[in-house]
C-alpha positions as CSV (number, residue, x, y, z in Angstrom):
1,M,-121.4,-93.3,-88.5
2,I,-121.0,-92.9,-92.0
3,S,-122.1,-95.6,-94.2
4,P,-120.2,-96.1,-97.5
5,S,-121.5,-95.5,-100.7
6,P,-122.7,-98.7,-102.8
7,K,-119.5,-98.1,-104.7
8,Q,-117.5,-98.4,-101.9
9,Q,-119.4,-101.3,-100.4
10,K,-118.6,-102.9,-103.6
11,A,-114.8,-102.1,-103.7
12,I,-114.7,-103.3,-100.1
13,A,-117.0,-106.5,-100.8
14,M,-117.4,-107.2,-97.3
15,N,-119.1,-110.6,-97.5
16,P,-118.9,-113.2,-96.9
17,T,-116.4,-112.0,-94.1
18,V,-114.4,-109.0,-93.2
19,I,-111.8,-111.2,-92.1
20,D,-111.0,-112.1,-95.6
21,E,-111.0,-109.0,-97.0
22,I,-108.8,-107.3,-94.3
23,G,-106.4,-110.3,-94.7
24,S,-106.4,-110.0,-98.7
25,L,-105.1,-106.2,-98.4
26,T,-101.5,-105.2,-98.1
27,M,-100.9,-102.8,-95.1
28,Q,-100.3,-100.0,-97.5
29,R,-103.8,-100.7,-99.5
30,L,-105.6,-101.0,-95.6
31,A,-104.0,-97.7,-94.7
32,D,-105.0,-95.9,-98.2
33,L,-108.7,-96.8,-97.2
34,S,-111.0,-93.6,-96.8
35,P,-111.9,-93.1,-93.1
36,S,-115.5,-94.1,-94.3
37,E,-114.1,-97.5,-95.6
38,L,-111.9,-98.1,-92.1
39,A,-115.0,-97.4,-90.0
40,C,-116.8,-99.8,-91.8
41,L,-114.3,-102.7,-91.7
42,S,-113.5,-101.8,-88.3
43,R,-117.6,-101.8,-87.4
44,D,-117.9,-105.1,-89.3
45,L,-114.8,-106.8,-87.5
46,A,-116.0,-106.1,-84.3
47,E,-119.5,-107.4,-84.9
48,Q,-117.5,-110.5,-86.3
49,K,-115.7,-110.8,-83.2
50,A,-118.9,-110.6,-81.1
51,K,-120.3,-113.4,-83.1
52,L,-117.4,-115.6,-83.0
53,A,-117.3,-115.0,-79.0
54,S,-120.7,-115.9,-78.7
55,L,-120.1,-119.2,-81.0
56,D,-117.3,-120.4,-78.8
57,E,-119.2,-120.0,-75.7
58,R,-121.8,-122.0,-77.2
59,L,-119.4,-124.7,-78.3
60,T,-117.8,-124.8,-74.8
61,S,-121.0,-125.2,-73.4
62,A,-121.5,-128.0,-75.6
63,F,-118.5,-129.5,-74.6
64,D,-119.1,-129.0,-71.1
65,L,-122.6,-130.6,-71.7
66,R,-121.1,-133.6,-73.3
67,Y,-118.1,-134.2,-71.1
68,G,-118.3,-132.0,-68.2
69,A,-119.7,-134.8,-65.8
70,R,-117.2,-137.6,-67.1
71,A,-114.3,-135.5,-66.7
72,A,-115.4,-134.1,-62.9
73,Q,-115.6,-138.0,-62.6
74,R,-112.0,-139.1,-64.0
75,R,-110.6,-136.2,-62.0
76,A,-112.4,-137.2,-58.5
77,E,-110.8,-140.8,-59.4
78,M,-107.5,-139.4,-59.7
79,G,-108.0,-137.4,-56.3
80,K,-108.1,-134.0,-57.8
81,D,-110.4,-131.0,-58.0
82,T,-108.4,-129.1,-61.3
83,G,-106.4,-129.9,-64.3
84,A,-106.4,-131.9,-67.3
85,V,-108.0,-135.5,-67.7
86,R,-108.2,-137.5,-71.3
87,L,-111.3,-139.2,-72.0
88,D,-111.9,-141.5,-74.6
89,D,-114.6,-141.1,-77.4
90,N,-115.0,-143.5,-80.2
91,E,-111.7,-143.0,-82.2
92,F,-111.0,-139.5,-80.5
93,V,-109.5,-138.5,-77.2
94,V,-110.8,-135.7,-75.6
95,I,-108.6,-133.6,-73.2
96,A,-110.9,-131.9,-70.6
97,D,-109.2,-129.1,-68.8
98,L,-110.4,-127.1,-65.5
99,P,-107.6,-124.7,-64.8
100,K,-106.6,-123.9,-61.0
101,R,-107.2,-120.1,-60.3
102,V,-106.0,-119.5,-56.8
103,K,-106.4,-116.2,-55.3
104,W,-105.1,-115.0,-51.8
105,D,-106.1,-112.9,-49.4
106,Q,-103.8,-110.2,-49.3
107,E,-104.9,-109.2,-45.4
108,K,-104.6,-112.7,-44.2
109,L,-101.4,-112.9,-46.1
110,R,-99.8,-110.0,-44.2
111,H,-100.9,-111.5,-40.9
112,A,-98.8,-114.7,-41.9
113,V,-95.9,-113.0,-43.2
114,E,-95.8,-111.1,-39.7
115,I,-96.0,-114.1,-37.9
116,I,-93.0,-115.8,-39.5
117,R,-90.8,-112.5,-39.2
118,S,-91.8,-111.9,-35.4
119,S,-92.9,-114.8,-33.9
120,W,-90.8,-117.7,-36.1
121,N,-87.8,-115.4,-36.5
122,D,-87.7,-116.5,-40.0
123,D,-87.4,-114.7,-43.5
124,P,-90.9,-114.4,-45.0
125,A,-88.9,-114.0,-48.5
126,D,-88.2,-117.5,-47.8
127,Y,-92.0,-118.2,-48.5
128,V,-93.8,-115.6,-50.2
129,K,-93.0,-113.0,-52.9
130,T,-93.8,-109.5,-52.4
131,K,-94.6,-107.0,-55.2
132,L,-94.8,-103.3,-54.3
133,E,-97.0,-101.2,-56.7
134,V,-97.7,-97.6,-57.2
135,S,-100.9,-96.2,-58.3
136,E,-100.3,-94.0,-61.2
137,S,-102.8,-91.4,-60.2
138,A,-101.8,-91.4,-56.6
139,Y,-98.0,-90.9,-57.7
140,A,-99.3,-88.0,-59.9
141,N,-100.6,-86.1,-56.7
142,W,-97.8,-87.0,-54.3
143,P,-95.6,-84.0,-52.9
144,R,-92.7,-83.4,-55.0
145,A,-90.0,-84.7,-53.0
146,V,-92.2,-88.0,-52.5
147,R,-92.3,-88.4,-56.2
148,E,-88.6,-87.5,-56.8
149,L,-87.7,-90.3,-54.3
150,F,-89.6,-92.7,-56.2
151,L,-88.7,-91.5,-59.6
152,P,-85.6,-93.8,-60.0
153,A,-87.8,-96.8,-59.8
154,R,-90.4,-95.8,-62.2
155,T,-90.4,-96.6,-66.0
156,V,-92.9,-95.6,-68.0
157,E,-93.6,-98.1,-71.1
158,T,-96.1,-97.8,-73.8
159,G,-99.1,-100.1,-74.8
160,K,-100.6,-101.1,-78.1
161,P,-101.9,-98.3,-79.7
162,S,-105.6,-97.9,-80.7
163,Y,-107.8,-96.1,-83.1
164,K,-111.5,-95.5,-83.4
165,I,-113.1,-93.8,-86.1
166,Q,-116.1,-91.7,-85.6
167,S,-118.2,-89.4,-87.8
168,R,-118.4,-86.0,-86.6
169,G,-122.0,-86.2,-86.2
170,D,-121.2,-89.0,-83.3
171,Q,-118.8,-87.2,-81.4
């Protein structure tokens, strides 16, 4: 990557944080920066994001060390394995939340749906939601007639644009 010149570094003034620098510039001023300056800001921001993520993980681990056992005990007293509980700690109330993440075995669900449909003569749609998905790479390789059949059901949307600046030597 191209390092900015001392003059550019002084102009960008990255210390103490690139977050402050980026936040202080107008969008037009940011857009007018040289590719070298943009690359430097992008690299420094990525480094700070990584540091913040690491610090967040450490702080969460400290909370867990301090409150995890009490929170688990409180949940057990309430007869639940997950969810939010409130813990008193001097003049503070700590809300300890353990979110529930449920996963369903797709093959077993298909089997249960078939039982509901064939053995119970009931409508599985009353119990489960079905979401049909098509792999875009598979769609691209289908025969033309099949693609045309599915085309009316297909909508293409775009995501958020992203940019990366590299020096020509890093390609």
